[in-house]
KEKE-3310 file (N, C-alpha, C; in steps of 0.2 Angstrom, whole numbers, plus 5000, padded with zeros to 4 digits):
npx = (5030:5032:5036:5024:5014:5021:5020:5006:5003:5010:5003:5000:4989:4980:4970:4965:4953:4947:4948:4943:4944:4945:4940:4943:4939:4957:4962:4957:4953:4965:4970:4958:4958:4968:4967:4955:4958:4970:4968:4958:4958:4968:4970:4968:4960:4945:4942:4935:4929:4927:4919:4908:4898:4884:4874:4869:4880:4889:4882:4883:4895:4901:4893:4899:4910:4917:4916:4925:4937:4942:4952:4954:4957:4962:4962:4968:4973:4973:4966:4954:4943:4928:4918:4927:4929:4917:4913:4922:4919:4907:4911:4918:4907:4900:4909:4910:4896:4897:4903:4916:4929:4939:4938:4947:4959:4959:4962:4971:4980:4983:4991:4997:4997:5001:4999:4985:4978:4982:4974:4962:4962:4970:4983:5000:5010:5003:5002:5004:5015:5015:5022:5018:5018:5013:5000:4983:4977:4989:4994:4995:5007:5012:5011:4997:4995:4994:4984:4982:4995:4992:4982:4988:5001:5017:5027:5020:5016:5030:5033:5024:5029:5040:5037:5032:5042:5049:5043:5043:5057:5058:5049:5057:5070:5069:5069:5059:5052:5050:5044:5033:5020:5022:5019:5006:5002:5003:4994:4982:4981:4980:4967:4960:4963:4963:4954:4943:4937:4928:4927:4933:4934:4935:4938:4938:4943:4944:4938:4945:4950:4940:4940:4947:4942:4935:4946:4954:4944:4945:4961:4964:4954:4954:4967:4970:4958:4958:4958:4968:4985:5000:5004:4994:4987:4974:4971:4977:4971:4960:4958:4957:4949:4933:4932:4927:4919:4918:4915:4921:4911:4899:4898:4897:4884:4877:4882:4890:4883:4882:4895:4900:4890:4885:4884:4894:4911:4922:4936:4943:4949:4954:4958:4966:4970:4981:4983:4971:4962:4954:4942:4936:4933:4945:4939:4931:4938:4945:4936:4931:4943:4943:4931:4935:4945:4938:4929:4937:4941:4930:4926:4936:4935:4921:4905:4899:4882:4867:4856:4853:4852:4859:4872:4889:4900:4914:4932:4935:4943:4953:4963:4973:4977:4988:4990:5003:5000:4991:4998:5006:5017:5014:5003:5008:5016:5007:4999:5008:5011:4998:4999:5010:5007:4997:5004:5012:5002:4998:5010:5012:5002:5005:5000:4996:4996:4995:4986:4970:4961:4948:4939:4936:4927:4914:4914:4918:4907:4896:4903:4901:4887:4885:4888:4880:4881:4876:4862:4856:4863:4863:4858:4841:4836:4844:4841:4828:4829:4835:4824:4814:4820:4821:4831)
npy = (5172:5166:5178:5186:5176:5176:5190:5191:5184:5190:5201:5212:5214:5215:5210:5192:5182:5173:5166:5168:5158:5160:5153:5143:5126:5120:5130:5129:5115:5109:5117:5115:5104:5100:5108:5102:5089:5091:5102:5101:5100:5107:5120:5138:5146:5150:5143:5146:5139:5146:5143:5140:5150:5151:5160:5155:5148:5157:5163:5152:5151:5163:5163:5160:5168:5181:5198:5211:5203:5195:5188:5189:5178:5177:5166:5164:5159:5168:5178:5182:5174:5170:5166:5168:5182:5187:5181:5188:5202:5201:5199:5209:5218:5212:5214:5228:5232:5228:5236:5238:5248:5249:5237:5232:5233:5220:5211:5196:5192:5177:5173:5169:5179:5195:5208:5208:5206:5218:5226:5224:5231:5226:5228:5229:5225:5214:5205:5188:5178:5165:5152:5153:5140:5132:5122:5123:5112:5106:5114:5117:5116:5127:5146:5146:5137:5146:5148:5136:5135:5146:5142:5129:5132:5137:5126:5114:5116:5115:5103:5097:5100:5094:5079:5077:5079:5069:5058:5063:5060:5047:5042:5048:5041:5028:5010:5004:4991:4994:5005:5014:5024:5022:5008:5008:5015:5007:4998:5004:5006:4992:4990:4998:4995:4982:4976:4983:4993:5007:5017:5021:5019:5028:5026:5033:5028:5036:5049:5060:5062:5064:5071:5067:5061:5071:5078:5070:5068:5079:5080:5069:5067:5079:5080:5069:5067:5066:5066:5067:5066:5072:5079:5082:5071:5059:5048:5032:5023:5020:5033:5043:5034:5038:5046:5042:5041:5039:5041:5031:5019:5025:5024:5011:5008:5013:5013:5001:4990:4989:4989:4975:4966:4972:4973:4981:4982:4988:4995:4996:5007:5009:5020:5022:5024:5018:5024:5031:5048:5055:5057:5047:5031:5018:5009:5012:5016:5004:4996:5003:5000:4987:4986:4992:4983:4971:4974:4975:4961:4955:4958:4952:4938:4934:4925:4910:4904:4894:4901:4914:4928:4930:4927:4931:4934:4938:4940:4954:4968:4977:4988:4993:5007:5011:5021:5023:5035:5050:5064:5080:5077:5064:5065:5075:5066:5056:5064:5067:5056:5053:5063:5059:5048:5050:5058:5048:5038:5047:5050:5035:5036:5045:5058:5076:5081:5092:5104:5109:5111:5108:5113:5125:5129:5130:5139:5151:5152:5155:5166:5176:5176:5181:5194:5198:5194:5190:5180:5174:5165:5154:5137:5131:5125:5129:5143:5141:5138:5148:5157:5152:5152:5165:5172)
npz = (4981:4993:5000:5000:5005:5019:5023:5024:5034:5044:5046:5035:5028:5039:5049:5045:5044:5035:5018:5001:4986:4971:4955:4941:4935:4934:4940:4952:4956:4961:4973:4980:4983:4991:5001:5006:5009:5019:5027:5036:5050:5055:5049:5053:5047:5038:5024:5007:4991:4975:4960:4950:4939:4943:4953:4965:4969:4972:4983:4993:4994:5001:5012:5024:5029:5034:5028:5031:5034:5024:5014:4997:4983:4967:4955:4938:4922:4910:4914:4907:4909:4908:4919:4930:4930:4931:4944:4951:4950:4957:4968:4972:4973:4984:4995:4995:4998:5011:5017:5015:5011:5002:4991:4981:4987:4996:4987:4979:4963:4953:4941:4923:4914:4919:4916:4911:4924:4930:4921:4927:4937:4949:4960:4957:4967:4972:4963:4958:4948:4935:4926:4908:4901:4909:4912:4918:4926:4929:4940:4952:4960:4958:4960:4961:4971:4981:4990:4998:5004:5012:5020:5026:5030:5026:5029:5027:5012:5007:5011:5003:4989:4990:4992:4979:4971:4975:4969:4955:4953:4954:4943:4933:4934:4937:4932:4918:4923:4935:4937:4943:4939:4925:4924:4927:4918:4907:4911:4910:4896:4893:4898:4891:4877:4874:4881:4879:4889:4892:4902:4918:4935:4950:4968:4984:4998:5010:5019:5018:5006:4996:4986:4976:4965:4957:4954:4946:4936:4928:4926:4919:4908:4902:4898:4890:4883:4867:4850:4839:4835:4841:4830:4823:4815:4814:4829:4832:4841:4855:4866:4881:4894:4902:4916:4932:4949:4966:4985:4996:5007:5005:4990:4988:4990:4980:4968:4966:4961:4948:4946:4950:4943:4932:4914:4908:4908:4920:4925:4941:4955:4970:4984:4998:5016:5028:5041:5052:5053:5065:5077:5082:5088:5085:5078:5068:5057:5055:5050:5039:5031:5029:5021:5009:5005:5005:4994:4983:4983:4981:4968:4960:4964:4964:4964:4962:4960:4959:4958:4946:4948:4958:4957:4954:4942:4944:4941:4939:4934:4947:4957:4971:4979:4993:5005:5019:5027:5028:5023:5020:5012:5006:5000:4990:4983:4979:4971:4961:4956:4948:4938:4930:4927:4919:4908:4903:4897:4887:4879:4876:4867:4858:4858:4864:4880:4886:4881:4878:4868:4864:4874:4872:4861:4865:4875:4868:4859:4870:4875:4864:4862:4874:4872:4863:4851:4833:4833:4823:4817:4824:4828:4827:4838:4849:4848:4851:4865:4871:4869:4877:4891:4891:4889)
capx = (5023:5033:5036:5017:5012:5025:5018:4999:5005:5014:4997:5000:4983:4975:4966:4963:4950:4945:4951:4940:4949:4941:4945:4937:4944:4963:4964:4953:4951:4970:4970:4953:4960:4973:4963:4951:4963:4976:4967:4950:4959:4974:4969:4964:4956:4939:4943:4930:4931:4920:4921:4903:4896:4878:4873:4868:4887:4892:4880:4885:4904:4903:4890:4903:4915:4916:4919:4931:4943:4941:4956:4951:4961:4958:4968:4965:4979:4973:4963:4949:4939:4921:4915:4930:4929:4910:4913:4927:4915:4902:4914:4919:4901:4900:4914:4908:4891:4897:4906:4924:4930:4943:4938:4954:4966:4959:4962:4978:4980:4988:4990:5002:4997:5000:4995:4979:4977:4982:4970:4956:4962:4974:4989:5006:5013:4999:5001:5008:5013:5017:5023:5014:5018:5009:4992:4979:4977:4996:4997:4994:5013:5014:5008:4991:4993:4995:4978:4984:5000:4991:4978:4991:5007:5022:5031:5016:5018:5038:5033:5020:5033:5046:5034:5030:5049:5051:5039:5047:5064:5056:5047:5063:5076:5066:5069:5052:5049:5049:5043:5025:5016:5023:5016:4999:5000:5003:4987:4975:4980:4978:4960:4956:4964:4962:4948:4936:4934:4928:4926:4938:4932:4940:4934:4942:4941:4946:4935:4949:4952:4934:4939:4951:4938:4934:4953:4956:4941:4949:4968:4964:4951:4956:4973:4970:4952:4960:4956:4972:4991:5003:5005:4987:4984:4970:4974:4976:4970:4957:4962:4957:4943:4929:4935:4921:4919:4915:4919:4920:4905:4894:4897:4895:4877:4875:4885:4893:4880:4884:4903:4899:4886:4883:4888:4899:4917:4926:4942:4940:4953:4953:4963:4964:4975:4982:4981:4965:4964:4947:4941:4930:4934:4948:4936:4927:4945:4947:4930:4932:4947:4939:4926:4939:4947:4932:4927:4942:4941:4923:4926:4941:4933:4915:4903:4895:4876:4862:4851:4857:4852:4864:4878:4894:4905:4921:4938:4934:4949:4954:4970:4972:4984:4986:4996:5004:4998:4990:5001:5007:5022:5012:4998:5011:5019:5000:4996:5012:5010:4993:5001:5016:5004:4993:5009:5014:4997:5000:5016:5010:4997:5008:4995:4998:4991:4996:4982:4963:4956:4941:4934:4936:4921:4907:4917:4918:4899:4894:4906:4898:4881:4883:4890:4874:4881:4869:4859:4853:4867:4862:4852:4836:4835:4848:4838:4822:4831:4835:4818:4810:4822:4821:4839)
capy = (5169:5164:5184:5187:5172:5181:5197:5191:5181:5196:5207:5216:5214:5217:5203:5188:5176:5168:5166:5166:5157:5161:5152:5137:5121:5117:5135:5129:5110:5108:5119:5114:5096:5101:5112:5097:5084:5092:5106:5101:5101:5110:5126:5142:5150:5148:5144:5143:5140:5148:5142:5142:5157:5151:5163:5151:5146:5162:5165:5147:5151:5168:5164:5159:5173:5190:5203:5215:5201:5189:5189:5186:5175:5175:5163:5163:5159:5172:5183:5183:5169:5174:5163:5170:5188:5188:5181:5194:5208:5201:5199:5217:5222:5210:5219:5235:5232:5226:5241:5237:5255:5247:5230:5231:5231:5214:5206:5195:5189:5173:5173:5170:5187:5200:5214:5207:5208:5225:5230:5223:5234:5224:5230:5225:5221:5208:5199:5181:5176:5157:5151:5153:5135:5129:5123:5124:5105:5105:5121:5118:5117:5135:5151:5145:5134:5151:5148:5130:5138:5150:5137:5123:5133:5135:5120:5109:5116:5114:5094:5093:5099:5087:5073:5076:5079:5061:5054:5066:5059:5039:5042:5050:5037:5020:5006:5002:4985:4995:5012:5013:5027:5019:5001:5010:5018:5001:4994:5008:5005:4986:4989:5002:4993:4975:4974:4987:4999:5015:5020:5020:5022:5029:5027:5036:5025:5040:5055:5068:5061:5063:5076:5063:5058:5075:5081:5066:5068:5084:5079:5063:5068:5085:5079:5064:5067:5069:5062:5068:5065:5080:5082:5082:5066:5054:5043:5024:5018:5023:5037:5042:5032:5042:5043:5044:5037:5042:5041:5026:5015:5028:5022:5004:5006:5017:5011:4995:4985:4989:4986:4967:4962:4974:4971:4986:4981:4994:4993:4999:5009:5011:5023:5021:5026:5014:5027:5035:5054:5056:5058:5042:5024:5015:5002:5016:5016:4997:4993:5007:4999:4981:4987:4993:4978:4966:4975:4972:4954:4952:4960:4948:4931:4933:4920:4907:4902:4893:4908:4919:4935:4930:4925:4936:4933:4939:4941:4961:4970:4983:4991:4998:5012:5010:5026:5023:5039:5054:5070:5084:5074:5058:5069:5078:5060:5053:5068:5068:5049:5052:5067:5056:5042:5053:5058:5041:5037:5053:5047:5029:5038:5050:5065:5081:5080:5099:5107:5107:5115:5106:5115:5133:5131:5132:5146:5155:5154:5159:5174:5179:5177:5186:5200:5201:5192:5188:5174:5171:5162:5149:5133:5133:5122:5134:5149:5140:5137:5155:5162:5149:5154:5172:5177)
capz = (4984:5000:5002:5001:5013:5026:5023:5027:5041:5048:5047:5030:5026:5043:5053:5041:5046:5030:5012:4996:4982:4964:4949:4938:4932:4936:4945:4959:4958:4965:4979:4984:4985:4995:5008:5009:5012:5024:5031:5041:5057:5055:5046:5058:5041:5036:5016:5002:4985:4971:4953:4946:4938:4946:4959:4972:4970:4975:4989:4996:4996:5005:5018:5031:5028:5037:5022:5032:5037:5020:5008:4989:4978:4960:4950:4932:4917:4906:4916:4903:4909:4909:4925:4935:4930:4934:4952:4954:4951:4961:4976:4973:4975:4991:5001:4995:5002:5018:5021:5015:5008:4998:4990:4979:4993:4998:4982:4977:4958:4952:4934:4917:4911:4924:4913:4912:4930:4932:4918:4931:4944:4955:4961:4954:4972:4974:4957:4958:4941:4936:4919:4902:4898:4915:4912:4925:4929:4933:4942:4961:4963:4957:4964:4961:4977:4986:4995:5001:5008:5018:5025:5028:5032:5022:5030:5024:5006:5005:5010:4997:4985:4992:4990:4972:4968:4975:4963:4949:4953:4954:4936:4928:4934:4938:4926:4916:4925:4943:4936:4945:4934:4918:4925:4929:4911:4903:4914:4907:4889:4892:4899:4885:4870:4874:4885:4878:4893:4891:4908:4924:4941:4956:4975:4989:5006:5015:5017:5016:4998:4993:4981:4971:4958:4953:4953:4942:4929:4924:4924:4914:4901:4898:4895:4884:4879:4861:4843:4834:4838:4841:4822:4819:4813:4818:4833:4829:4846:4859:4870:4889:4895:4905:4923:4937:4955:4973:4991:5002:5007:5000:4983:4987:4992:4975:4960:4965:4959:4941:4945:4951:4940:4926:4907:4906:4912:4922:4930:4948:4958:4977:4986:5005:5020:5034:5048:5052:5058:5066:5084:5083:5090:5079:5074:5062:5051:5053:5046:5032:5027:5027:5016:5002:5003:5002:4987:4978:4984:4977:4961:4958:4965:4961:4968:4957:4963:4955:4957:4943:4953:4965:4953:4952:4938:4945:4936:4935:4938:4952:4959:4977:4982:5000:5010:5025:5030:5024:5025:5014:5008:5004:4995:4984:4979:4975:4964:4956:4952:4943:4933:4927:4923:4913:4904:4900:4893:4882:4876:4872:4862:4852:4858:4868:4885:4889:4878:4880:4863:4865:4878:4868:4855:4868:4879:4862:4858:4875:4875:4858:4865:4882:4870:4860:4844:4828:4835:4818:4816:4830:4825:4829:4846:4853:4849:4855:4872:4873:4869:4883:4895:4892:4889)
cpx = (5026:5035:5028:5014:5015:5021:5011:4999:5006:5008:4997:4994:4977:4974:4964:4959:4947:4948:4944:4944:4942:4943:4940:4943:4950:4965:4961:4952:4958:4969:4963:4954:4964:4972:4959:4955:4967:4973:4961:4951:4964:4974:4965:4960:4949:4941:4938:4932:4925:4922:4915:4901:4888:4879:4873:4874:4890:4889:4882:4892:4905:4900:4894:4907:4913:4920:4926:4937:4944:4947:4954:4957:4959:4964:4964:4973:4979:4970:4958:4943:4932:4919:4920:4930:4922:4909:4917:4922:4910:4905:4916:4912:4899:4903:4912:4903:4891:4902:4914:4927:4935:4943:4945:4959:4964:4961:4970:4976:4984:4987:4997:5002:4995:4998:4989:4975:4977:4976:4963:4958:4966:4982:4996:5009:5008:4997:5006:5009:5016:5017:5017:5012:5014:5001:4989:4979:4983:4999:4996:5001:5016:5011:5000:4990:4994:4989:4980:4990:4998:4987:4981:4998:5012:5026:5026:5018:5024:5036:5029:5025:5038:5044:5033:5036:5050:5050:5042:5052:5062:5054:5054:5067:5074:5066:5060:5048:5047:5046:5034:5020:5016:5018:5009:4996:4997:4996:4982:4975:4978:4970:4956:4957:4962:4956:4941:4933:4933:4927:4931:4934:4936:4937:4939:4939:4944:4940:4938:4951:4947:4934:4944:4948:4937:4940:4955:4952:4944:4956:4967:4960:4950:4963:4973:4964:4954:4957:4962:4978:4993:5004:4999:4984:4980:4974:4972:4972:4965:4960:4959:4949:4938:4931:4929:4923:4915:4919:4916:4915:4899:4892:4895:4888:4873:4876:4888:4890:4882:4891:4903:4896:4881:4886:4892:4905:4920:4930:4941:4946:4953:4959:4961:4971:4976:4980:4976:4968:4958:4947:4937:4935:4938:4944:4933:4933:4944:4941:4930:4937:4947:4936:4930:4943:4942:4929:4931:4943:4935:4923:4930:4938:4926:4912:4898:4888:4871:4856:4855:4857:4857:4871:4883:4900:4912:4925:4937:4939:4948:4961:4968:4979:4983:4992:4996:5001:4996:4992:5003:5013:5019:5007:5003:5014:5012:4999:5001:5012:5005:4995:5005:5011:5000:4998:5011:5008:4997:5005:5016:5005:4999:5004:4998:4993:4991:4991:4975:4960:4950:4935:4932:4929:4915:4909:4916:4911:4896:4896:4902:4890:4878:4885:4885:4876:4875:4867:4857:4856:4867:4858:4846:4834:4837:4843:4830:4823:4831:4828:4815:4813:4822:4827:4841)
cpy = (5168:5171:5187:5183:5175:5187:5196:5188:5187:5202:5211:5218:5215:5210:5199:5182:5171:5170:5164:5164:5157:5159:5147:5132:5119:5125:5134:5122:5107:5111:5118:5107:5096:5104:5106:5091:5086:5098:5107:5103:5105:5119:5131:5147:5147:5148:5141:5145:5141:5146:5144:5149:5157:5155:5161:5148:5150:5164:5159:5148:5157:5167:5162:5163:5180:5194:5207:5210:5195:5192:5185:5184:5174:5173:5163:5164:5166:5179:5185:5178:5171:5173:5167:5178:5190:5187:5186:5200:5208:5200:5206:5220:5218:5213:5226:5235:5231:5231:5242:5244:5254:5240:5228:5228:5224:5208:5204:5191:5184:5172:5173:5176:5192:5206:5214:5209:5215:5230:5228:5227:5232:5226:5226:5222:5215:5203:5193:5178:5169:5158:5151:5145:5129:5127:5121:5118:5102:5110:5121:5118:5124:5140:5150:5141:5140:5149:5142:5132:5142:5146:5132:5125:5132:5129:5115:5111:5115:5107:5092:5093:5094:5080:5072:5076:5072:5058:5056:5061:5050:5038:5042:5043:5028:5017:5004:4997:4988:5002:5012:5018:5024:5011:5003:5012:5012:4997:4998:5007:4998:4986:4994:4998:4986:4974:4978:4992:5005:5019:5017:5023:5022:5030:5027:5033:5030:5047:5061:5068:5061:5068:5073:5063:5063:5078:5076:5065:5074:5082:5074:5065:5074:5085:5074:5062:5069:5064:5062:5067:5072:5083:5082:5077:5061:5049:5037:5020:5023:5027:5037:5039:5038:5040:5046:5041:5042:5042:5035:5020:5018:5025:5015:5002:5011:5015:5004:4990:4983:4985:4978:4963:4964:4972:4976:4984:4988:4993:4998:5002:5011:5015:5024:5023:5022:5017:5033:5043:5058:5056:5051:5035:5021:5011:5006:5014:5009:4994:4997:5002:4991:4981:4987:4986:4971:4967:4972:4964:4950:4952:4954:4940:4930:4927:4916:4905:4900:4896:4913:4926:4935:4927:4931:4932:4933:4940:4950:4965:4977:4983:4995:5001:5014:5016:5023:5029:5045:5062:5075:5081:5067:5060:5071:5071:5057:5057:5068:5061:5050:5057:5063:5049:5044:5055:5053:5039:5040:5050:5040:5031:5041:5057:5069:5081:5088:5104:5105:5112:5113:5109:5124:5134:5134:5138:5151:5158:5157:5165:5179:5180:5181:5193:5203:5198:5190:5181:5171:5166:5154:5143:5133:5129:5126:5140:5147:5141:5144:5159:5158:5151:5161:5175:5178)
cpz = (4992:5004:5005:5007:5019:5028:5026:5033:5045:5049:5041:5028:5033:5046:5047:5045:5041:5023:5007:4990:4976:4959:4946:4936:4936:4941:4951:4962:4963:4971:4983:4987:4991:5001:5010:5014:5018:5030:5035:5048:5060:5055:5052:5053:5038:5028:5011:4996:4981:4963:4949:4945:4941:4952:4966:4973:4975:4984:4996:5000:5001:5011:5025:5034:5030:5031:5025:5033:5031:5015:5003:4986:4972:4957:4944:4925:4914:4909:4912:4904:4912:4917:4930:4936:4934:4941:4955:4955:4955:4969:4977:4977:4982:4996:4999:5000:5010:5022:5021:5010:5001:4996:4986:4982:4996:4994:4980:4971:4957:4944:4929:4915:4916:4921:4912:4920:4932:4927:4922:4937:4950:4955:4960:4961:4974:4968:4957:4952:4941:4927:4914:4900:4904:4914:4920:4929:4932:4937:4949:4964:4962:4961:4964:4967:4983:4992:5000:5006:5014:5022:5029:5032:5026:5023:5026:5016:5004:5006:5005:4991:4985:4989:4983:4969:4970:4970:4956:4948:4950:4946:4932:4929:4934:4931:4925:4921:4933:4942:4937:4940:4928:4918:4925:4921:4907:4905:4910:4900:4889:4893:4893:4878:4869:4876:4883:4883:4892:4897:4914:4930:4947:4964:4980:4996:5011:5015:5014:5009:4994:4986:4974:4965:4954:4950:4945:4934:4925:4921:4918:4907:4898:4895:4889:4882:4872:4855:4838:4840:4838:4834:4819:4815:4817:4822:4831:4835:4851:4864:4877:4889:4901:4913:4927:4944:4960:4979:4994:5001:5004:4993:4982:4987:4985:4969:4959:4962:4950:4941:4945:4946:4933:4920:4905:4912:4913:4927:4935:4953:4963:4980:4995:5010:5025:5040:5046:5055:5061:5075:5086:5085:5083:5075:5067:5056:5050:5049:5039:5027:5025:5022:5009:5001:5001:4996:4981:4978:4980:4970:4958:4959:4963:4965:4964:4963:4956:4953:4953:4945:4958:4963:4952:4948:4940:4940:4934:4939:4943:4955:4966:4979:4988:5003:5015:5030:5027:5026:5019:5009:5004:4998:4989:4981:4975:4970:4958:4951:4946:4938:4929:4924:4918:4907:4899:4896:4888:4876:4872:4867:4856:4853:4863:4874:4888:4886:4879:4873:4863:4869:4876:4865:4859:4873:4873:4860:4864:4876:4869:4860:4871:4878:4865:4852:4840:4830:4829:4815:4819:4826:4829:4836:4850:4853:4852:4864:4875:4874:4875:4888:4896:4893:4883)
residu = (MET:ARG:ALA:LEU:VAL:ASP:ALA:ILE:GLU:ALA:GLY:ALA:PHE:GLY:ASP:ILE:THR:GLY:VAL:LEU:HIS:ILE:GLY:ILE:GLY:GLY:SER:VAL:LEU:GLY:PRO:ALA:LEU:LEU:VAL:ASP:ALA:LEU:GLY:ARG:ARG:SER:SER:THR:LEU:THR:VAL:ARG:PHE:LEU:SER:ASN:ILE:ASP:GLY:ALA:ALA:PHE:ASP:ASP:ALA:VAL:ALA:PRO:LEU:ASP:PRO:PRO:THR:THR:LEU:VAL:VAL:VAL:ALA:SER:LYS:THR:PHE:THR:THR:LEU:GLU:THR:LEU:THR:ASN:LEU:GLN:ALA:THR:ARG:ASP:TRP:LEU:ARG:GLU:ALA:GLY:VAL:ASP:ASP:PRO:ASP:GLY:ARG:LEU:VAL:ALA:VAL:THR:ALA:LYS:PRO:GLU:ALA:ALA:LEU:GLU:GLN:GLY:ILE:ASP:GLU:THR:ARG:ILE:LEU:GLN:PHE:GLY:GLU:GLY:VAL:GLY:GLY:ARG:TYR:SER:LEU:TRP:SER:SER:VAL:GLY:VAL:THR:ALA:ALA:LEU:ALA:LEU:GLY:TRP:ASP:ALA:PHE:GLU:ALA:LEU:LEU:GLU:GLY:ALA:ALA:GLU:MET:ASP:ARG:HIS:PHE:ARG:PHE:ALA:GLU:PRO:SER:GLN:ASN:VAL:PRO:LEU:ILE:ALA:ALA:PHE:ALA:ASP:ARG:LEU:TYR:VAL:GLU:ARG:LEU:GLY:CYS:GLN:THR:ARG:SER:VAL:PHE:ALA:TYR:ASP:GLU:ARG:LEU:ARG:LEU:ILE:PRO:PHE:TYR:LEU:GLN:GLN:LEU:GLU:MET:GLU:SER:ASN:GLY:LYS:SER:VAL:THR:ARG:ASP:GLY:THR:PRO:VAL:GLU:HIS:PRO:THR:ALA:PRO:VAL:THR:TRP:GLY:GLY:THR:GLY:THR:ASP:ALA:GLN:HIS:ALA:VAL:PHE:GLN:LEU:LEU:HIS:GLN:GLY:THR:VAL:LEU:THR:PRO:VAL:GLU:PHE:THR:ALA:VAL:SER:GLU:GLY:ASP:ASP:ALA:GLN:ASP:PRO:GLU:HIS:HIS:ARG:LEU:LEU:LEU:LEU:ASN:ALA:PHE:ALA:GLN:GLY:ALA:ALA:LEU:MET:GLN:GLY:ARG:ARG:SER:ASP:ASP:PRO:GLN:ARG:SER:TYR:ALA:GLY:ASN:ARG:PRO:SER:ALA:THR:ILE:LEU:LEU:ASP:ARG:LEU:ASP:ALA:ARG:SER:LEU:GLY:ALA:LEU:ILE:ALA:PHE:TYR:GLU:HIS:ARG:THR:PHE:ALA:ASN:ALA:VAL:LEU:LEU:GLY:ILE:ASN:PRO:PHE:ASP:GLN:PHE:GLY:VAL:GLU:LEU:GLY:LYS:ASP:ILE:ALA:ARG:GLN:LEU:ALA:GLU:GLY:ALA:ASP:GLU:GLY:ARG:LEU:ASP:ALA:SER:THR:ARG:ALA:LEU:MET:GLU:ARG:ALA:GLY:VAL)
# end
């Protein structure tokens, strides 16, 4: 991976002004989070991410890119994912139609199945392999992170890894009473099992962390959204709650009404950064932080009123993760914290957080339908929908 990054930076692919990263799920969420959080002002490349099979998503992704100077990174563990292969073919067509004589010469593959990438016509010298045991949502540290390394620079990528390694060491060696991911997992279990909370909300009070809620949705719900233990027996406890969230003060004016006065008890987690990184008056960032802290205080304290409409019960749980600054090292530690917290929850439940069999059924049926399998076995509702849509 380092050799390929060095070669690209040395001009082996010619002049590169943009990168199109194709993948889905963990093959795109991690790199997108890294580039969005750290590369807004530092990257000289235009980096776009494409995951949805919707043609409108493709049009939007390639709009700011210059085909002759675009590098295409295709990340897929198996290189059989329908959405990714469909977007790969569309990208080849886009490059060819723009006058690129050798579209395959612009491609880099990241996969655990290099033979599958070879079958798709990608040269073996441009295939980056990662281990079969690495699940997509845990893969940003591997060669799946090559787009982030290109956008942010290798020094930043190494700092990201070191920050994560620091959290790894803390989780491995700290006593339980001081072990932050473990304490967070115990709190998660308390909310779900004792208080019956079926959702957990995450709000990033820093625009650079706006993708954190989306990243955590997959990490937590795909890892621990299970109903059986590792040996296949039914679990005896509720597993992962629904993870959802939003960004900063935008969310305050959209969903916080329910958090403060609704009948659904929802633990809230705020993520904020002490130091801002923008060109505006520092008062902007000060007010942003004060809003985050005020929301936590309001959830805890509440306020009684003789007017039931203006009465706030309080005693609603929240926690705040406050980073000193947002850089590659601190972001690496933060993401690793979430990973270990998810793993600790799984251990407490006795489930396997590293598979995701539940997502396969719908994909399998979609693949059969795309291949023209016998529709007579489908339920009447699905057949009617296909007929109505003309597919």
